[in-house]
C-alpha positions in Angstrom: 101.5 32.2 0.9 100.1 28.8 0.4 97.2 27.7 -2.0 95.5 24.9 -1.1 94.2 23.1 -4.5 91.8 20.6 -4.3 91.3 18.4 -7.8 88.5 16.4 -8.2 88.5 14.0 -11.4 84.9 11.7 -12.7 86.5 8.5 -13.0 83.6 7.2 -14.7 82.8 4.9 -18.0 82.7 8.4 -19.7 86.1 9.0 -20.0 86.5 5.5 -21.8 89.9 5.8 -23.1 91.0 9.0 -21.6 91.1 9.0 -18.1 94.7 7.7 -18.2 95.8 11.4 -20.7 93.0 13.2 -17.6 95.7 11.6 -14.6 99.1 12.3 -16.7 98.1 15.9 -17.0 96.9 16.0 -13.3 100.6 14.2 -12.5 102.5 17.1 -15.0 100.4 19.4 -12.7 101.6 18.6 -9.9 105.2 18.4 -10.6 104.9 22.1 -12.0 104.0 23.8 -8.8 105.7 24.8 -6.1 104.6 21.9 -3.7 105.6 22.1 -0.2 104.3 22.3 3.6 105.0 26.2 3.2 104.0 26.2 -0.3 101.4 24.7 -2.6 98.8 21.7 -0.9 97.1 19.2 -3.5 93.8 17.1 -2.4 92.8 14.7 -5.2 89.7 13.4 -5.2 87.9 10.9 -8.0 84.7 9.9 -8.1 81.8 7.6 -10.2 79.7 6.0 -8.5 81.1 6.6 -5.4 83.7 9.1 -3.9 87.1 8.4 -3.1 90.1 10.4 -1.2 93.6 9.5 -2.8 95.2 11.6 -0.6 94.1 15.0 1.6 95.6 18.6 1.4 98.3 17.6 4.1 98.9 14.5 2.8 102.0 14.2 1.0 104.3 17.4 0.2 106.1 16.0 -2.6 105.0 15.8 -6.3 107.2 12.7 -7.1 104.6 11.8 -3.9 101.8 12.3 -5.0 102.7 11.2 -9.0 102.9 7.9 -7.7 99.5 7.4 -6.3 97.7 9.4 -9.1 99.3 6.3 -11.0 97.3 3.9 -9.5 93.8 4.9 -10.1 91.9 3.3 -12.8 88.9 4.0 -14.0 85.0 3.1 -13.5 83.2 0.8 -16.1 80.1 2.8 -14.1 78.8 6.3 -14.4 78.5 9.2 -12.9 76.9 10.2 -9.6 77.8 13.8 -10.2 76.1 15.1 -6.1 78.8 13.3 -4.5 81.3 15.9 -5.3 79.4 18.6 -3.6 81.0 21.1 -1.2 79.3 19.5 1.1 80.2 15.9 0.4 83.9 16.3 0.0 84.9 18.9 2.2 85.1 17.0 6.1 87.1 14.9 4.0 90.2 17.3 2.9 91.6 17.5 6.3 91.5 14.2 7.8 95.0 12.7 8.3 95.1 9.9 5.5 
């Protein structure tokens, strides 16, 4: 049975100096899961002052592609707008074809 996993990460200045390590952990997690059309689907969202969908549940079916995308994420020097990650704000983004 496939698993849909949505990873949401705060990339605001709260994580100053720690975001790279956090993102590396997310990349490692992706390699340890059986990612594929009939297996695990992963979406990745970051937020600070705005929410950004980096990839949705149907964009990548190989963990190496996800890791490549994750390595391009940079920290924001901004505050955290936690309300941006509410279910109602993110759900419409997850199944869009990106």
